[in-house]
BAFI-410058 format. One record per residue: residue number from 1; residue in one letter; x, y, z of N, C-alpha, C in turn. Coordinates in nm, 2 decimals. Atoms other than C-alpha are relative to their C-alpha. Layout:
# residues N
n,res,n.px,n.py,n.pz,ca.px,ca.py,ca.pz,c.px,c.py,c.pz
NUM,a,X,Y,Z,X,Y,Z,X,Y,Z
...
# end
This chain:
# residues 150
n,res,n.px,n.py,n.pz,ca.px,ca.py,ca.pz,c.px,c.py,c.pz
1,m,-0.11,0.06,-0.05,2.50,9.75,2.70,0.04,-0.07,-0.13
2,k,0.00,0.04,0.18,2.45,9.57,2.32,0.11,0.05,-0.06
3,n,-0.08,-0.11,0.08,2.60,9.87,2.15,0.15,0.03,0.06
4,l,-0.10,-0.01,-0.06,2.90,9.85,2.37,0.03,-0.14,0.01
5,l,-0.02,0.18,0.03,2.95,9.44,2.33,0.03,0.04,-0.12
6,l,-0.03,-0.07,0.14,2.90,9.60,1.96,0.20,0.02,-0.01
7,f,-0.11,-0.04,-0.01,3.14,9.81,1.97,0.14,-0.11,0.03
8,c,-0.07,0.09,-0.01,3.38,9.64,2.12,0.11,-0.13,-0.11
9,t,-0.08,0.16,0.20,3.40,9.30,1.82,0.02,0.10,-0.09
10,l,0.01,-0.12,0.21,3.38,9.62,1.57,0.16,-0.02,0.01
11,v,-0.11,-0.06,-0.08,3.71,9.74,1.78,0.15,-0.14,-0.03
12,f,-0.05,0.11,0.00,3.84,9.39,1.82,0.07,-0.03,-0.16
13,i,-0.09,0.04,0.22,3.84,9.26,1.40,0.05,0.12,-0.04
14,a,-0.07,-0.08,0.06,3.94,9.59,1.33,0.16,-0.02,0.02
15,s,-0.13,0.09,-0.08,4.27,9.51,1.55,0.04,-0.03,-0.10
16,s,-0.12,0.16,0.06,4.37,9.20,1.41,0.00,-0.05,-0.11
17,c,-0.07,-0.01,0.12,4.32,9.30,1.08,0.06,0.06,-0.07
18,t,-0.11,-0.06,0.02,4.62,9.52,1.10,0.12,-0.06,-0.05
19,k,-0.15,0.05,-0.04,4.95,9.46,0.99,0.03,-0.05,0.15
20,e,-0.09,-0.01,-0.12,5.04,9.51,1.32,-0.04,-0.12,0.09
21,g,0.11,0.17,-0.02,4.74,9.26,1.44,0.05,-0.16,-0.01
22,i,-0.01,0.10,0.08,4.87,9.03,1.20,0.16,-0.05,0.04
23,i,-0.08,0.05,-0.09,5.22,9.03,1.37,0.01,-0.07,0.09
24,r,-0.04,0.09,-0.13,5.16,9.00,1.70,-0.12,-0.13,-0.01
25,r,0.02,0.10,-0.01,4.91,8.68,1.63,0.15,-0.12,-0.05
26,k,-0.15,0.14,0.03,5.23,8.48,1.41,0.10,0.02,0.11
27,e,-0.12,0.01,-0.12,5.46,8.62,1.76,-0.05,-0.05,0.08
28,n,0.06,0.10,-0.11,5.19,8.44,1.95,0.03,-0.13,-0.01
29,r,0.03,0.11,-0.01,5.19,8.16,1.80,0.17,-0.08,-0.02
30,l,-0.08,0.05,-0.02,5.59,8.15,1.79,0.09,-0.01,0.13
31,i,-0.10,0.03,-0.15,5.67,8.17,2.15,-0.04,-0.14,0.03
32,g,-0.01,0.17,-0.09,5.74,7.84,2.35,0.16,-0.06,-0.06
33,a,-0.19,0.05,0.02,6.03,7.59,2.29,-0.05,-0.08,-0.10
34,w,0.00,0.04,0.11,6.04,7.43,1.97,0.14,-0.16,0.01
35,e,-0.09,0.11,0.03,6.23,7.07,1.87,0.03,0.03,-0.13
36,f,0.02,0.06,0.11,6.39,6.99,1.57,0.01,-0.11,-0.05
37,e,0.03,0.05,0.04,6.23,6.76,1.39,0.05,-0.10,-0.15
38,k,-0.09,0.01,0.13,6.38,6.70,1.02,0.09,0.16,-0.01
39,v,-0.06,-0.10,0.10,6.68,6.89,0.85,0.06,-0.01,-0.11
40,f,-0.05,0.02,0.17,6.77,6.91,0.51,0.13,0.15,-0.03
41,y,-0.12,-0.06,0.01,7.09,7.08,0.39,-0.02,-0.06,-0.21
42,k,-0.06,0.05,0.13,7.10,7.10,-0.04,0.08,0.14,-0.01
43,k,-0.12,-0.10,0.03,7.41,7.25,-0.18,-0.10,0.06,-0.15
44,d,0.02,-0.05,0.12,7.36,7.48,-0.46,0.04,-0.09,-0.12
45,g,-0.05,0.06,0.11,7.35,7.30,-0.82,-0.03,-0.12,0.05
46,a,0.07,0.08,-0.07,7.21,7.00,-0.60,-0.04,-0.09,-0.05
47,i,0.14,0.11,0.11,7.01,6.75,-0.75,-0.08,-0.03,0.14
48,f,0.09,0.07,-0.12,6.91,6.59,-0.43,0.05,0.07,0.11
49,r,0.01,-0.07,-0.10,6.90,6.74,-0.08,0.08,-0.11,0.10
50,d,-0.09,0.13,-0.10,7.13,6.55,0.22,-0.12,0.05,0.19
51,n,0.04,0.02,-0.17,6.95,6.48,0.60,0.04,0.03,0.03
52,i,-0.08,0.00,-0.13,7.16,6.63,0.85,-0.11,0.06,0.15
53,t,0.04,-0.02,-0.13,6.89,6.58,1.10,0.07,-0.05,0.14
54,h,-0.06,0.07,-0.09,7.13,6.37,1.32,0.10,0.15,0.05
55,d,-0.11,-0.11,-0.08,7.36,6.75,1.37,-0.05,0.08,0.07
56,f,0.09,-0.08,-0.04,7.04,6.89,1.51,-0.06,-0.10,0.14
57,a,0.07,0.12,-0.11,6.93,6.56,1.75,-0.05,0.02,0.14
58,n,0.03,-0.09,-0.15,6.72,6.70,2.05,0.08,0.11,0.06
59,d,-0.09,-0.14,-0.06,6.82,7.05,2.03,-0.11,0.07,-0.05
60,i,0.13,-0.02,-0.06,6.59,7.25,2.16,0.01,0.20,-0.07
61,i,0.05,-0.17,0.03,6.47,7.68,2.03,-0.07,0.04,0.09
62,e,0.06,-0.07,-0.08,6.30,7.83,2.29,-0.04,0.16,-0.06
63,f,-0.02,-0.16,0.02,6.14,8.17,2.22,-0.10,0.06,0.15
64,f,0.05,-0.07,-0.11,6.03,8.41,2.52,-0.15,0.12,-0.09
65,p,0.07,-0.10,0.05,5.75,8.69,2.50,0.10,0.17,-0.07
66,n,-0.09,-0.16,-0.05,6.02,8.95,2.63,0.10,0.03,-0.18
67,y,-0.09,0.02,0.15,6.20,8.87,2.23,0.11,-0.05,0.00
68,t,-0.13,0.06,0.00,6.50,8.69,2.41,-0.08,-0.14,-0.01
69,a,0.00,0.16,0.04,6.57,8.31,2.33,0.11,-0.08,0.04
70,i,-0.08,0.08,0.00,6.75,7.99,2.40,0.02,-0.10,-0.12
71,y,-0.01,0.14,0.06,6.93,7.72,2.23,0.03,-0.06,0.08
72,d,-0.05,0.11,-0.06,6.99,7.43,2.39,0.05,-0.11,-0.11
73,d,-0.03,0.11,0.07,7.21,7.20,2.21,0.13,-0.13,0.09
74,y,0.04,0.11,-0.11,7.19,6.86,2.34,0.16,-0.08,-0.05
75,s,-0.10,0.04,0.05,7.54,6.77,2.17,0.07,0.05,0.07
76,l,-0.07,-0.06,-0.03,7.74,7.01,2.32,-0.03,0.04,0.16
77,n,0.00,0.02,-0.11,7.57,6.97,2.66,-0.02,0.18,0.06
78,a,0.01,-0.11,-0.04,7.51,7.35,2.67,-0.12,0.07,-0.11
79,v,0.08,-0.09,0.03,7.24,7.63,2.66,0.03,0.14,-0.02
80,f,-0.05,-0.13,0.10,7.29,7.93,2.45,-0.12,0.14,-0.01
81,d,0.13,-0.14,-0.01,7.11,8.29,2.53,0.02,0.07,-0.10
82,g,-0.01,-0.08,0.16,7.01,8.48,2.26,-0.13,0.10,-0.02
83,e,0.10,-0.14,0.02,6.77,8.75,2.15,-0.11,-0.04,-0.19
84,w,0.05,0.06,0.10,6.50,8.69,1.83,-0.08,0.16,-0.06
85,d,0.11,-0.14,0.07,6.25,8.95,1.60,-0.03,-0.07,-0.11
86,l,0.09,0.04,0.08,6.02,8.87,1.36,0.00,0.08,-0.07
87,i,-0.11,-0.09,0.11,6.08,9.04,1.04,-0.13,-0.01,-0.11
88,i,0.14,0.06,0.12,5.74,9.10,0.80,0.10,0.08,-0.16
89,d,-0.07,-0.04,0.13,5.79,9.17,0.40,-0.12,0.06,-0.06
90,e,0.17,-0.02,0.05,5.47,9.30,0.23,0.03,-0.02,-0.21
91,d,-0.06,0.01,0.14,5.57,9.26,-0.16,-0.17,0.05,-0.09
92,d,0.08,-0.05,0.10,5.32,9.49,-0.33,-0.06,-0.08,-0.13
93,v,0.05,0.02,0.16,5.14,9.37,-0.63,-0.01,0.14,-0.09
94,y,0.05,-0.05,0.15,5.08,9.55,-0.96,-0.02,0.12,0.07
95,d,0.04,-0.14,-0.01,4.86,9.81,-0.85,-0.04,0.07,0.15
96,n,0.01,-0.04,-0.15,4.87,9.79,-0.45,-0.14,-0.04,0.03
97,s,0.17,-0.02,-0.02,4.52,9.72,-0.43,0.05,-0.15,0.07
98,n,0.00,0.15,-0.05,4.64,9.35,-0.28,0.17,-0.03,0.07
99,s,-0.21,0.06,-0.04,5.00,9.23,-0.09,0.01,-0.06,0.06
100,d,-0.01,0.04,-0.02,5.10,8.98,-0.03,0.13,-0.04,0.14
101,l,-0.09,0.01,-0.09,5.31,8.89,0.35,0.08,-0.07,0.00
102,e,-0.14,0.12,0.00,5.62,8.70,0.38,0.09,0.05,0.17
103,f,-0.06,0.00,-0.18,5.76,8.64,0.78,0.11,-0.04,-0.04
104,f,-0.09,0.10,-0.04,6.09,8.57,0.90,0.05,0.04,0.13
105,v,-0.02,-0.04,-0.18,6.23,8.50,1.22,0.14,0.02,-0.05
106,d,-0.21,-0.03,-0.09,6.63,8.63,1.33,-0.05,-0.01,0.08
107,a,0.02,0.04,-0.18,6.72,8.49,1.64,0.22,0.00,-0.01
108,v,-0.12,0.01,-0.04,7.13,8.53,1.74,0.00,-0.09,0.11
109,f,-0.04,0.13,-0.11,7.24,8.30,2.00,0.16,0.04,0.02
110,f,-0.10,-0.02,0.02,7.57,8.38,2.14,0.07,-0.10,0.10
111,d,-0.09,0.10,-0.06,7.85,8.16,2.22,0.07,-0.02,0.04
112,f,-0.05,0.00,-0.15,8.00,8.14,2.55,0.10,-0.06,-0.01
113,i,-0.08,0.12,0.02,8.21,7.78,2.41,0.13,0.09,-0.08
114,n,-0.03,-0.05,0.10,8.33,7.95,2.11,0.09,0.11,-0.04
115,h,-0.03,-0.15,-0.01,8.32,8.31,2.15,-0.03,0.02,-0.15
116,e,0.06,-0.04,0.10,8.13,8.30,1.79,-0.18,-0.03,-0.03
117,d,0.18,-0.02,-0.03,7.75,8.39,1.79,-0.06,-0.09,-0.13
118,f,0.03,0.03,0.13,7.57,8.23,1.55,-0.16,0.00,0.03
119,y,0.14,-0.13,-0.05,7.23,8.31,1.42,-0.12,-0.08,-0.05
120,v,0.12,0.08,0.06,6.87,8.12,1.28,-0.03,0.11,-0.07
121,f,0.05,-0.09,0.10,6.75,8.31,1.01,-0.04,-0.03,-0.16
122,g,0.05,0.13,0.07,6.46,8.15,0.79,-0.13,0.15,0.00
123,s,0.15,0.00,0.00,6.17,8.26,0.63,-0.08,-0.06,0.05
124,i,0.05,0.13,-0.06,5.84,8.07,0.77,-0.07,-0.03,-0.09
125,d,0.10,0.03,0.07,5.68,7.89,0.58,-0.09,-0.07,0.00
126,r,0.08,0.10,-0.01,5.46,7.68,0.80,0.01,0.10,0.15
127,l,-0.01,0.00,-0.19,5.38,7.81,1.18,-0.11,0.03,0.04
128,n,0.10,-0.03,-0.08,5.08,7.71,1.38,-0.02,-0.08,0.13
129,r,-0.02,0.04,-0.09,5.01,7.51,1.66,0.09,-0.05,0.03
130,n,-0.10,0.04,0.02,5.27,7.27,1.62,0.10,-0.04,-0.07
131,k,-0.13,0.04,0.07,5.48,7.25,1.38,0.02,0.18,-0.05
132,l,-0.08,-0.13,0.04,5.72,7.59,1.23,0.14,-0.07,-0.11
133,n,-0.10,0.00,0.18,5.90,7.52,0.87,0.05,0.11,-0.03
134,l,-0.08,-0.10,0.13,6.20,7.75,0.77,0.07,-0.07,-0.10
135,e,-0.13,0.04,0.10,6.40,7.81,0.54,0.13,0.09,0.00
136,g,-0.14,-0.09,0.00,6.74,7.95,0.54,0.13,-0.04,-0.12
137,s,-0.08,0.07,0.07,7.04,7.97,0.32,0.13,0.03,0.08
138,d,-0.19,0.02,-0.02,7.43,7.99,0.35,0.05,0.05,-0.16
139,r,0.00,0.06,0.13,7.60,8.05,0.05,0.09,-0.09,-0.04
140,y,0.03,0.13,0.11,7.65,7.72,-0.05,-0.11,-0.05,0.02
141,g,0.11,0.08,0.03,7.33,7.63,-0.03,-0.16,0.01,0.07
142,k,0.07,-0.06,-0.06,6.97,7.62,0.17,-0.08,-0.12,0.07
143,y,0.07,0.08,-0.10,6.83,7.48,0.47,-0.15,-0.02,-0.03
144,i,0.21,0.04,-0.06,6.47,7.35,0.60,0.03,-0.08,0.11
145,f,-0.03,0.06,-0.11,6.42,7.33,0.91,-0.18,-0.04,0.04
146,k,0.10,0.04,-0.11,6.12,7.12,1.07,0.02,-0.05,0.14
147,l,0.00,0.01,-0.19,6.06,7.20,1.43,-0.11,-0.03,0.05
148,r,0.13,0.02,-0.01,5.78,7.09,1.63,-0.03,0.02,0.13
149,r,0.00,-0.10,-0.09,5.64,7.27,1.92,0.01,-0.18,0.12
150,l,-0.05,0.03,-0.11,5.74,7.11,2.28,-0.13,0.03,0.12
# end
């Protein structure tokens, strides 16, 4: 019995250290409902960033385990269905002995009102039980999204 417990512990530790284990843990942390707490936009070449939180006030994104999502837009009083994926980028160091993993969330939401889908794509800077920080870009500047779990 003791050997079986030791074996199971070793298998759990080994599987959690793999890239797939790391991705699974990130996905599990991402699943749930998130409300926009603060949103900033900085135009390319600008010195200061603009606080555009009011554009996202009371909006909620909810990620589900089956890789579907919803975006609840408070100002439009509409809920948009979508899909999400977690993307991992492995930046190898010179001798390939050490690697740095960067995570991105890629979500598309289907706009039935304007018939123009919209996307949330950004690198995950912080993801824990209560906070999700994303950085995203468009052709004119950079967004910083700070979300909190509901």
